C-alpha positions in Angstrom: -18.0 -6.1 0.0 -15.6 -8.9 1.1 -15.8 -9.7 4.8 -12.7 -8.7 6.6 -11.2 -11.2 9.1 -8.8 -9.7 11.6 -5.8 -11.8 12.6 -2.9 -10.9 14.9 0.5 -11.1 13.4 3.7 -10.7 15.3 5.8 -8.1 13.5 8.9 -6.3 14.7 9.3 -2.7 13.6 12.5 -0.7 13.3 12.5 2.2 15.6 12.2 4.9 12.9 9.3 3.1 11.2 7.5 2.7 14.5 8.0 6.3 15.3 6.5 7.3 12.0 3.5 4.9 12.4 2.9 6.3 15.9 3.1 9.9 14.6 0.5 9.1 11.9 -1.7 7.3 14.4 -1.7 10.4 16.8 -2.3 12.8 13.9 -5.2 10.8 12.5 -6.5 9.7 15.9 -6.4 6.1 14.8 -4.7 2.9 16.0 -1.4 1.6 14.8 -3.3 -1.3 13.2 -5.6 1.0 11.3 -2.6 3.0 10.0 -0.6 0.0 8.9 -3.6 -1.6 7.2 -4.5 1.6 5.4 -0.9 2.2 4.2 -0.6 -1.3 2.9 -3.9 -1.2 1.2 -2.9 2.0 -0.5 0.4 0.5 -1.5 -1.3 -2.6 -3.0 -3.6 -0.3 -5.1 -0.6 1.6 -6.2 1.3 -1.5 -7.3 -1.8 -2.7 -9.2 -2.1 0.6 -11.0 1.5 0.5 -12.0 1.1 -3.1 -13.2 -1.9 -2.0 -15.3 0.2 0.8 -16.9 3.0 -1.6 -17.7 0.5 -4.1 -19.3 -1.2 -1.2 -21.3 2.2 -0.1 -22.6 3.0 -3.7 -23.7 -0.4 -3.9 -25.5 0.0 -0.6 -27.3 1.0 -0.7 -30.9 4.7 -0.2 -31.3 5.9 3.2 -32.6 7.8 3.0 -35.8 10.6 5.6 -36.1 12.0 6.5 -39.4 
């Protein structure tokens, strides 16, 4: 497993987004940082899966309609 290095990043949130992150953090009993990292990792996996589907569709044999 790749070693995770933690770095601080100054980020400004819009009020509705911060309220949502705080709600998730309370419900999951986790920190804001944990929630944000978790959501972004999920989104990265989601994008990679979508890209794989697009590539697979490109590689598939074309359907010939008559």
